[in-house]
C-alpha positions, -999 to 999 in steps of 0.1 A, spaced: -728 -331 757 -732 -314 791 -760 -293 776 -782 -324 779 -784 -319 817 -816 -300 813 -843 -295 841 -878 -285 834 -892 -260 860 -929 -267 869 -953 -257 897 -950 -293 910 -912 -294 912 -902 -258 918 -933 -244 934 -916 -214 952 -896 -203 922 -927 -206 898 -949 -188 923 -925 -159 924 -917 -158 886 -949 -172 868 -932 -171 835 -908 -199 845 -935 -225 845 -923 -253 821 -891 -233 815 -859 -252 807 -828 -247 827 -795 -260 813 -758 -257 820 -739 -224 808 -711 -234 785 -683 -208 780 -663 -205 748 -667 -193 712 -687 -211 686 -669 -228 658 -689 -204 636 -670 -174 656 -637 -191 648 -644 -195 611 -658 -160 607 -629 -142 624 -603 -165 608 -588 -171 643 -556 -188 642 -549 -221 661 -518 -241 665 -512 -275 649 -515 -291 684 -549 -273 690 -561 -283 656 -553 -320 664 -570 -316 700 -602 -300 687 -606 -325 658 -599 -354 684 -625 -340 708 -651 -336 680 -645 -371 668 -648 -386 703 -681 -369 710 -695 -380 676 -682 -416 680 -697 -419 716 -730 -408 702 -729 -433 672 -716 -461 695 -748 -456 716 -772 -455 686 -776 -418 689 -770 -388 666 -771 -352 668 -787 -347 634 -780 -310 630 -743 -305 632 -730 -272 620 -705 -245 631 -730 -226 650 -739 -258 672 -703 -264 683 -689 -244 712 -651 -244 716 -638 -243 751 -615 -212 761 -586 -238 763 -591 -245 725 -587 -282 731 -623 -294 738 -657 -290 722 -694 -290 734 -724 -297 713 -755 -275 716 -790 -274 702 -798 -311 708 -836 -308 701 -832 -330 670 -813 -357 686 -820 -390 671 -826 -421 695 -842 -454 685 -865 -450 716 -883 -420 703 -909 -415 676 -896 -393 646 -902 -357 651 -930 -339 628 -902 -319 610 -870 -338 603 -838 -320 600 -823 -318 566 -789 -304 578 -774 -270 577 -758 -251 550 -722 -260 544 -727 -292 561 -755 -309 542 -752 -342 524 -771 -343 491 -793 -372 503 -804 -355 534 -818 -325 516 -844 -349 501 -850 -375 529 -837 -358 560 -809 -370 584 -828 -382 616 -811 -416 616 -782 -433 635 -759 -423 606 -772 -387 605 -740 -373 617 -715 -390 595 -711 -364 565 -714 -333 587 -692 -347 613 -665 -355 586 -667 -319 573 -663 -305 609 -635 -328 619 -617 -319 586 -621 -282 592 -607 -284 627 -579 -305 617 -568 -283 588 -575 -250 604 -540 -245 615 -529 -244 579 -528 -206 568 -541 -216 533 -572 -233 548 -580 -202 568 -575 -179 537 -599 -198 516 -627 -204 540 -661 -194 528 -675 -178 559 -699 -195 585 -685 -227 571 -653 -238 552 -673 -248 521 -698 -227 503 -732 -244 503 -733 -249 466 -700 -266 463 -705 -296 488 -696 -329 472 -681 -312 442 -644 -307 431 -631 -273 440 -600 -254 451 -613 -255 486 -617 -292 486 -582 -298 472 -565 -274 497 -584 -290 527 -577 -326 516 -539 -318 511 -538 -301 545 -552 -331 566 -532 -355 545 -501 -341 563 -511 -357 594 -519 -390 580 -529 -402 545 -558 -420 561 -577 -386 569 -576 -377 531 -590 -411 522 -618 -410 547 -627 -375 538 -628 -385 501 -650 -414 509 -674 -392 527 -673 -365 499 -680 -389 472 -706 -410 490 -742 -412 477 -758 -418 512 -752 -412 547 -747 -449 553 -718 -450 528 -698 -424 547 -671 -437 569 -682 -445 604 -674 -418 630 -652 -444 648 -628 -442 617 -621 -406 625 -615 -412 662 -593 -442 654 -572 -421 630 -569 -393 655 -561 -416 685 -533 -434 666 -514 -401 660 -482 -395 680 -488 -378 714 -458 -356 708 -461 -321 694 -474 -323 658 -444 -304 645 -421 -329 658 -433 -357 637 -457 -345 608 -440 -338 575 -449 -300 578 -427 -269 570 -426 -251 604 -423 -218 584 -459 -222 572 -471 -223 608 -450 -195 623 -469 -170 645 -483 -143 622 -473 -107 628 -499 -79 626 -496 -56 598 -478 -24 604 -497 7 594 -477 28 569 -480 66 567 -491 79 533 -463 81 509 -438 64 530 -412 42 514 -421 5 514 -400 -16 539 -397 -52 552 -411 -59 585 -387 -52 614 -369 -25 596 -370 10 612 -391 34 593 -373 59 570 -372 95 577 -394 112 551 -413 145 550 -445 125 551 -436 109 584 -436 139 608 -441 117 639 -411 96 631 -390 127 626 -401 142 659 -394 110 677 -360 109 663 -352 143 677 -363 131 712 -399 147 711 -430 132 721 -441 111 691 -477 122 694 -470 160 698 -433 161 686 -442 177 651 -463 205 669 -434 212 694 -408 212 667 -429 237 647 -433 258 679 -396 260 686 -390 271 651 -415 299 653 -400 311 685 -366 311 671 -378 331 641 -394 357 664 -364 362 684 -342 366 654 -366 391 639 -368 411 671 -331 413 673 -328 426 636 -354 451 643 -337 464 675 -304 467 657 -321 485 628 -337 511 652 -304 518 670 -286 524 636 -313 549 626 -312 567 659 -274 571 657 -278 583 620 -304 608 632 -282 622 659 -253 626 634 -276 645 609 -287 668 637 -252 677 648 -240 683 612 -270 706 605 -263 727 637 -226 731 628 -236 742 594 -260 768 608 -232 785 629 
């Protein structure tokens, strides 16, 4: 919540600065927060490790639990309002203008939530309340906890894991995500199902539930205790580009020498991979020119000798 350290610049508080830059009168200054938004991670399908997934989810749950414990709520949680730190273990919330507190009057326009994180009830009555983060928070924590799973990343809708029209409905995405977070502990699947089936924000699990579940997990690397197949989470290799017409092969095999792979053929002959084919063709042309020249020279010599012999014979005949 570092973004809340905001300073309003006015002529009274920062007279020299405002006198030099008049447009800064009543401007807001806040900390610069480095990192990608969770929106960016979802859009780019960025891979995270199991331990990063656990750390991000725990950081999110801790922040939201701290807000709810103090009778506060962000009220506009979405992937675009969460910044993931470069270390991929901590998060920061931004866009806190809709923050709920019991010591303020309700704003004229109450937030109804963002697409992909919107509870059915909040669409009708808004979510400016102490429980305003319970549903969207559950979705974000589940997204982060399951994001290490390749099937979750593969099925993500886009700017959120769920498409807006499938929230609180049964779907393949829901099943995949629930099974992914169940691998850490069955309690995660139960808490998410309770939030997913809830009829109101108040009936969603308190945000403390998510923090407690994460806090109780072993501190050892996730792969050492979770019933997870390590092969599913092995580092992903980039796809190798194949030349047109080249034979299909398994990753790691050397490419076959084919007529449609001139660079490989040139490289195997010790040539520069980028210009080897051109050099190879140039050497072939030179060899052909030398041979042709040699044949032409021999032919000219033979004809010259034959012409001399004919001339000698004609001379002798004339005598």
